[in-house]
MIBAVO-51253 format. One line per 2 residues: number of its first residue (from 0); their letters; for each residue x, y, z of C-alpha. Coordinates in nm, 2 decimals. Example, Ala and Ser with C-alpha at 12.3 -4.5 7.8 and 13.67 -1.06 7.14 Angstrom:
! residues 2
0> AS> 1.23/-0.45/0.78; 1.37/-0.11/0.71
//
This chain:
! residues 426
0> MH> -2.92/-0.15/5.64; -2.96/-0.18/5.27
2> NR> -2.96/0.20/5.22; -2.63/0.23/5.39
4> RM> -2.48/-0.02/5.15; -2.58/0.20/4.86
6> KR> -2.40/0.51/4.75; -2.65/0.71/4.55
8> AL> -2.49/0.91/4.27; -2.65/1.25/4.22
10> VA> -2.60/1.24/3.85; -2.84/1.22/3.56
12> LA> -3.04/0.94/3.38; -2.95/0.83/3.04
14> AL> -3.01/0.91/2.70; -3.14/0.57/2.62
16> VV> -3.38/0.54/2.91; -3.74/0.51/2.79
18> AV> -3.98/0.27/2.95; -4.29/0.21/3.14
20> TA> -4.31/0.56/3.28; -4.21/0.67/2.93
22> YP> -3.94/0.91/3.02; -3.82/1.10/2.71
24> AA> -3.50/0.98/2.55; -3.22/1.21/2.44
26> SA> -2.87/1.13/2.33; -2.62/1.25/2.58
28> GM> -2.44/1.45/2.31; -2.74/1.62/2.14
30> AP> -3.08/1.77/2.20; -3.40/1.58/2.13
32> TE> -3.49/1.57/1.76; -3.87/1.58/1.77
34> GR> -3.88/1.23/1.62; -3.71/1.31/1.29
36> NV> -3.45/1.06/1.19; -3.21/1.13/0.90
38> FS> -2.94/0.87/0.83; -2.75/0.83/0.51
40> AT> -2.87/0.52/0.33; -2.51/0.45/0.22
42> AP> -2.35/0.51/0.56; -2.17/0.21/0.73
44> LP> -2.31/0.07/1.05; -2.24/0.30/1.34
46> RQ> -1.95/0.20/1.56; -2.01/0.12/1.92
48> GV> -1.84/0.45/2.00; -1.92/0.50/2.37
50> MD> -1.91/0.12/2.42; -1.59/0.03/2.24
52> TL> -1.47/-0.17/2.54; -1.72/-0.44/2.44
54> QV> -1.47/-0.54/2.17; -1.20/-0.64/2.43
56> LP> -1.42/-0.86/2.64; -1.37/-1.24/2.64
58> NC> -1.49/-1.43/2.34; -1.85/-1.56/2.36
60> PT> -1.88/-1.94/2.42; -1.98/-2.17/2.14
62> GA> -2.15/-2.50/2.09; -2.38/-2.63/2.37
64> KA> -2.28/-2.35/2.60; -2.33/-2.07/2.35
66> NR> -2.64/-1.93/2.53; -2.54/-2.02/2.89
68> LL> -2.45/-1.67/2.99; -2.69/-1.61/3.28
70> TR> -2.72/-1.79/3.61; -2.91/-1.57/3.85
72> FP> -3.23/-1.37/3.81; -3.15/-1.00/3.86
74> LN> -3.41/-0.97/4.14; -3.49/-1.19/4.44
76> AG> -3.78/-1.42/4.40; -4.03/-1.22/4.61
78> DH> -3.93/-0.89/4.46; -4.08/-0.93/4.12
80> GG> -4.40/-1.02/3.95; -4.46/-1.09/3.58
82> IT> -4.22/-1.05/3.29; -4.36/-0.86/3.00
84> PL> -4.26/-1.02/2.67; -4.08/-0.84/2.39
86> GN> -4.29/-0.62/2.17; -4.48/-0.40/2.43
88> LM> -4.65/-0.09/2.29; -4.69/0.24/2.46
90> PT> -4.69/0.53/2.22; -4.54/0.77/2.18
92> SH> -4.21/0.66/2.35; -4.27/0.30/2.26
94> TL> -4.47/0.33/1.94; -4.29/0.03/1.79
96> PT> -4.27/-0.31/1.95; -4.01/-0.28/2.23
98> TH> -3.68/-0.45/2.20; -3.65/-0.49/2.58
100> MY> -3.86/-0.68/2.83; -4.00/-0.56/3.16
102> VS> -3.96/-0.72/3.50; -4.24/-0.59/3.72
104> IA> -4.14/-0.48/4.07; -4.34/-0.63/4.35
106> GT> -4.52/-0.38/4.59; -4.54/-0.10/4.34
108> TY> -4.80/0.17/4.41; -4.91/0.38/4.12
110> LP> -5.00/0.75/4.17; -5.32/0.90/4.03
112> EI> -5.28/0.95/3.65; -5.24/1.29/3.51
114> PG> -5.42/1.33/3.17; -5.17/1.32/2.88
116> QP> -4.89/1.18/3.09; -4.78/0.82/3.16
118> PE> -4.84/0.66/3.50; -4.59/0.72/3.77
120> VA> -4.52/0.53/4.09; -4.49/0.62/4.46
122> PG> -4.11/0.62/4.55; -3.96/0.41/4.82
124> NA> -4.01/0.06/4.69; -3.65/-0.01/4.60
126> KN> -3.54/-0.38/4.55; -3.19/-0.52/4.54
128> LY> -3.06/-0.56/4.18; -2.80/-0.82/4.11
130> AP> -2.57/-0.91/3.82; -2.74/-1.20/3.64
132> GR> -2.41/-1.34/3.52; -2.05/-1.26/3.48
134> MW> -2.06/-0.91/3.32; -1.88/-0.59/3.25
136> IV> -2.05/-0.25/3.27; -1.93/-0.06/2.97
138> QL> -2.15/0.25/2.99; -2.34/0.41/3.28
140> NA> -2.61/0.66/3.19; -2.77/0.88/3.46
142> FD> -3.08/1.08/3.44; -3.21/1.36/3.67
144> TL> -3.57/1.47/3.65; -3.58/1.83/3.78
146> FN> -3.93/1.93/3.90; -4.03/2.29/3.91
148> DG> -4.09/2.26/4.29; -3.72/2.18/4.34
150> TV> -3.76/1.80/4.38; -3.50/1.60/4.19
152> RH> -3.55/1.23/4.09; -3.25/1.02/4.00
154> EF> -3.25/0.71/3.77; -2.98/0.52/3.59
156> DY> -2.93/0.26/3.33; -2.64/0.03/3.26
158> WF> -2.51/-0.10/2.93; -2.31/-0.42/2.99
160> GL> -2.13/-0.69/2.80; -2.16/-1.06/2.88
162> CN> -1.89/-1.14/2.62; -1.76/-0.96/2.32
164> QV> -2.07/-1.02/2.10; -2.36/-1.01/2.36
166> KG> -2.45/-0.68/2.53; -2.74/-0.59/2.75
168> RF> -2.91/-0.30/2.92; -3.08/-0.25/3.26
170> GH> -3.31/0.05/3.26; -3.49/0.23/3.54
172> VS> -3.22/0.15/3.80; -3.29/0.37/4.10
174> GI> -2.96/0.34/4.29; -2.60/0.22/4.21
176> SS> -2.38/0.02/4.43; -2.08/0.16/4.61
178> KI> -1.84/-0.04/4.38; -1.99/0.12/4.07
180> AN> -2.00/0.47/4.23; -1.64/0.44/4.32
182> AI> -1.55/0.33/3.97; -1.69/0.64/3.81
184> EG> -1.57/0.88/4.08; -1.36/1.15/3.93
186> LE> -1.46/1.07/3.57; -1.61/1.34/3.35
188> PE> -1.94/1.24/3.19; -2.10/1.38/2.88
190> CN> -2.41/1.57/2.98; -2.69/1.78/2.84
192> EY> -3.01/1.94/2.98; -3.34/1.98/2.80
194> SI> -3.71/2.02/2.85; -4.03/1.90/2.67
196> PT> -4.29/2.15/2.80; -4.57/2.03/2.57
198> QW> -4.57/1.69/2.74; -4.40/1.76/3.08
200> PD> -4.46/2.13/3.17; -4.37/2.07/3.54
202> RS> -4.02/1.94/3.49; -3.69/1.94/3.29
204> FR> -3.43/1.68/3.24; -3.05/1.64/3.27
206> SC> -2.88/1.34/3.12; -2.52/1.22/3.15
208> SY> -2.32/0.93/3.02; -2.00/0.77/3.15
210> NN> -1.86/0.60/2.85; -1.61/0.32/2.77
212> LK> -1.61/0.17/3.12; -1.50/-0.18/3.20
214> IA> -1.64/-0.26/3.55; -1.62/-0.63/3.61
216> LS> -1.89/-0.80/3.81; -1.95/-1.16/3.92
218> AG> -2.29/-1.34/3.89; -2.50/-1.25/4.20
220> EL> -2.30/-0.94/4.29; -2.51/-0.65/4.41
222> IG> -2.51/-0.37/4.15; -2.78/-0.14/4.27
224> DA> -3.15/-0.09/4.33; -3.45/-0.13/4.10
226> GG> -3.81/-0.01/4.16; -3.74/0.31/4.36
228> QN> -3.88/0.53/4.09; -4.05/0.29/3.85
230> GN> -4.27/-0.01/3.85; -4.05/-0.21/3.62
232> LD> -3.69/-0.30/3.55; -3.60/-0.29/3.18
234> FK> -3.39/-0.58/3.06; -3.26/-0.57/2.70
236> LV> -3.02/-0.82/2.54; -2.86/-0.80/2.20
238> DM> -2.68/-1.10/2.05; -2.47/-1.01/1.75
240> RR> -2.42/-1.38/1.67; -2.79/-1.42/1.59
242> PN> -2.94/-1.36/1.24; -3.14/-1.04/1.20
244> AK> -3.51/-1.05/1.27; -3.69/-1.01/0.94
246> FA> -3.83/-0.67/0.84; -3.99/-0.58/0.51
248> KQ> -3.69/-0.36/0.43; -3.40/-0.50/0.62
250> SR> -3.16/-0.22/0.54; -3.36/0.02/0.76
252> WL> -3.30/-0.17/1.09; -2.98/-0.16/1.29
254> PE> -2.86/-0.47/1.47; -2.95/-0.30/1.80
256> IS> -3.31/-0.37/1.70; -3.30/-0.66/1.47
258> RA> -3.08/-0.88/1.69; -3.25/-0.80/2.02
260> VC> -3.33/-1.13/2.20; -3.52/-1.27/2.50
262> FL> -3.29/-1.27/2.80; -3.46/-1.57/2.95
264> DY> -3.32/-1.79/2.67; -2.97/-1.74/2.81
266> YP> -3.03/-1.93/3.13; -2.98/-2.31/3.19
268> AK> -3.28/-2.51/3.08; -3.42/-2.56/3.43
270> LK> -3.41/-2.19/3.52; -3.54/-2.09/3.17
272> KE> -3.85/-2.31/3.22; -3.91/-2.16/3.56
274> FY> -3.88/-1.80/3.44; -4.09/-1.86/3.14
276> GF> -4.37/-1.92/3.38; -4.36/-1.55/3.46
278> LG> -4.43/-1.43/3.10; -4.74/-1.22/3.10
280> NS> -4.87/-0.90/3.25; -4.74/-0.75/3.58
282> DL> -4.96/-0.94/3.82; -4.97/-1.26/3.60
284> SI> -5.35/-1.24/3.57; -5.29/-1.28/3.19
286> KR> -5.01/-1.49/3.05; -4.87/-1.52/2.70
288> TV> -4.94/-1.87/2.58; -4.86/-1.86/2.21
290> EP> -4.52/-1.91/2.05; -4.28/-1.75/2.06
292> RC> -4.36/-1.72/2.43; -4.11/-1.44/2.48
294> GR> -4.28/-1.22/2.22; -4.18/-1.09/1.88
296> IA> -4.03/-0.76/1.76; -4.04/-0.78/1.38
298> QD> -4.39/-0.86/1.25; -4.37/-0.71/0.90
300> VA> -4.55/-0.89/0.62; -4.42/-0.74/0.30
302> GT> -4.68/-0.59/0.07; -4.94/-0.56/0.35
304> AK> -5.02/-0.32/0.62; -4.88/-0.54/0.90
306> GA> -4.57/-0.44/1.08; -4.37/-0.13/1.14
308> WL> -4.40/0.19/0.94; -4.17/0.49/0.95
310> YQ> -4.24/0.87/0.91; -3.99/1.09/0.72
312> VT> -3.70/0.85/0.78; -3.43/0.81/0.53
314> GW> -3.16/0.54/0.56; -3.12/0.38/0.90
316> FS> -3.39/0.42/1.16; -3.22/0.58/1.45
318> GV> -3.45/0.45/1.72; -3.66/0.76/1.80
320> ED> -4.01/0.63/1.80; -4.23/0.93/1.87
322> DQ> -4.36/0.97/1.51; -4.37/0.61/1.39
324> LA> -4.66/0.36/1.35; -4.70/-0.01/1.43
326> LV> -4.98/-0.24/1.31; -4.90/-0.56/1.50
328> ND> -5.03/-0.82/1.73; -5.05/-0.76/2.10
330> NI> -4.74/-0.88/2.29; -4.93/-1.07/2.56
332> EA> -5.28/-1.15/2.42; -5.17/-1.22/2.06
334> QY> -5.52/-1.29/1.94; -5.56/-0.91/1.95
336> QV> -5.41/-0.67/1.70; -5.31/-0.31/1.78
338> VS> -5.29/0.02/1.59; -5.00/0.19/1.78
340> MG> -4.99/0.55/1.65; -4.72/0.80/1.73
342> AA> -4.74/1.18/1.71; -4.68/1.23/1.34
344> GL> -5.05/1.32/1.27; -5.12/1.54/1.57
346> SK> -5.09/1.87/1.37; -5.36/1.72/1.14
348> GI> -5.60/1.62/1.41; -5.49/1.25/1.40
350> PS> -5.45/1.14/1.76; -5.17/0.92/1.90
352> GR> -5.25/0.61/2.11; -5.34/0.25/2.09
354> WR> -5.65/0.09/1.93; -5.68/-0.28/2.02
356> FI> -5.93/-0.52/1.85; -6.00/-0.87/1.74
358> PQ> -5.90/-0.89/1.37; -6.16/-0.98/1.11
360> TS> -6.09/-1.19/0.80; -6.34/-1.01/0.58
362> GQ> -6.48/-0.66/0.52; -6.32/-0.32/0.58
364> VN> -6.37/-0.29/0.96; -6.10/-0.42/1.19
366> RD> -5.95/-0.62/0.90; -5.65/-0.83/0.98
368> FS> -5.35/-0.61/0.90; -5.19/-0.89/0.70
370> QV> -5.49/-0.89/0.46; -5.48/-0.51/0.40
372> KP> -5.31/-0.45/0.07; -5.27/-0.17/-0.19
374> DG> -5.62/-0.24/-0.33; -5.76/0.11/-0.33
376> KV> -5.98/0.04/-0.03; -5.99/0.23/0.31
378> YC> -6.00/0.02/0.63; -6.15/0.14/0.96
380> YD> -6.03/0.04/1.31; -6.25/0.07/1.62
382> DD> -6.16/-0.05/1.97; -6.52/0.00/2.09
384> WQ> -6.43/0.27/2.35; -6.24/0.56/2.19
386> EA> -6.43/0.82/2.00; -6.16/0.85/1.73
388> KM> -6.15/0.57/1.47; -5.83/0.51/1.27
390> LI> -5.85/0.49/0.89; -5.58/0.32/0.68
392> TM> -5.52/0.28/0.31; -5.21/0.17/0.11
394> PS> -5.13/0.36/-0.21; -4.85/0.12/-0.28
396> AT> -4.67/-0.18/-0.12; -4.43/0.05/0.06
398> KL> -4.65/0.34/0.15; -4.94/0.36/0.40
400> RV> -5.17/0.65/0.49; -5.35/0.71/0.82
402> GT> -5.65/0.93/0.88; -5.92/0.95/1.15
404> MT> -6.29/1.00/1.19; -6.54/1.00/1.47
406> GP> -6.86/0.80/1.50; -6.90/0.44/1.41
408> CP> -6.69/0.28/1.14; -6.89/0.27/0.81
410> AT> -6.91/-0.08/0.65; -6.73/0.05/0.34
412> PT> -6.52/0.36/0.44; -6.39/0.58/0.16
414> KA> -6.11/0.82/0.11; -6.36/1.10/0.17
416> DM> -6.40/0.97/0.53; -6.02/1.00/0.59
418> GD> -6.00/1.37/0.55; -5.64/1.49/0.60
420> YV> -5.39/1.21/0.64; -5.03/1.14/0.73
422> EF> -4.81/0.91/0.51; -4.57/0.64/0.63
424> NR> -4.32/0.43/0.44; -4.09/0.13/0.46
//
């Protein structure tokens, strides 16, 4: 029996785990920071630290084989549905376009939604998870959700290296293999406990990290379960050999974000073509058809409203997305644009959420973000179903203000319509 082959570690989920159920992220060594990110603008790039063992892995291949690092899909063919492209939006945990992709788990049943909380799934739908190529696990993060009724839910994520310049992450792993459990047995993780009662009043969280591991795995080797507690498997890949994705202010963005790549591009051509056929929503009723087919993270157009905007961030953006803002194209149906608003304006009555619309090339209502400039005008965004409308103006090429109103968007909104506002910058 599959369950007998798994040794489930009763340890905590990781700091870096955020995804479709939008579990909160917290660094294993510190408490959550309420979305404030203060990094010195002159500080050097952070070291790998907890993943220093990446540096002693084999050199990455070059030439024609440079991207031939994966040979097996991480789930069996019948165990997954669609593959969500890069750039998914789900504020507040994923206010900015995601740097990871989602592989939907077949047979997932979603529980009734609770207002103000992300959707959750019925447990018990675990699928075998396999190493997609030769790899070394360098960090194991564990995350316990501790419910007030005494129930405990366990999840894990893995950071792994494919070679010394390409690393990846699996998120929302519901069980770990006996080989991996044996490898961490007796090790002392770094742990912390925390709660976020305003968003999850019925639970608290405990996260632990096992750092600087070097657990070797062969392609196709069983490494755990996916889908037991979540409807998706997160798959992130970062290739330090690639040039940075272009942001309006490049110095803000760590390679962890700017060099995130599509994992499908690391398979041989025949498999890549097959797997590209799964790019779309979870049941594949909608597919992404525009290039780049795997989605896009950086969508900034300098001097315009389009792209990512940061709130009270100095220096490097640390990756905490709760308070940020994205004005970008949808990652599956790219003909739509989306206002993805985090929590920065909640204290001023400005809601968080997503407003999706067909962009217009004229006027001040639903105007294409790339055509909104610091021209003194206010632009209104309406998705035709939410009562709140989002109002945007740019006082300069690097500053943007967001306000809100109810009722229909006026044809020529003014600053008086905005009321109180929150300001973002690049």
